[in-house]
C-alpha angles and dihedrals in degrees: 000000000000114000116237118232133202105268137182119234121247124239122228093221140055103258093224100049101020087223123135114265127218110229128196127192114216128193100196091175090059100228127026108019162225092194122206120213108207133171132213114249098211093198095058099025090230132116117245126202120254106169142328124234106211126229109280119221121156134163100331099329133094129199103236107178138015115197147146096041119178137169118242104213090196094067105012094239127128114228123199140172110249122194112213119196125195111232093228096048115031091180092056095076126150131203122224134184106234134187114230123203137166116267 
């Protein structure tokens, strides 16, 4: 069981311009995190870092993949699909919908 932490909600807009931001989730390690949440700065055309979700390993399981993230504008949370793999049986993975916030 992964332990929940106190998290801060996301906001759908850039605080300065109040325009929607385009986020991208990157797994630069190609497998089990950490995952970088970046957003596209439309003025420069470059992605800028928002926050990093660390690698998740807890009591015999490892978070393997994070995918399909989307912002829910009704509650300001990002929801993703997280693949959790038991250490003793890598083929016995399960997928969960998880809520992601900013610590």
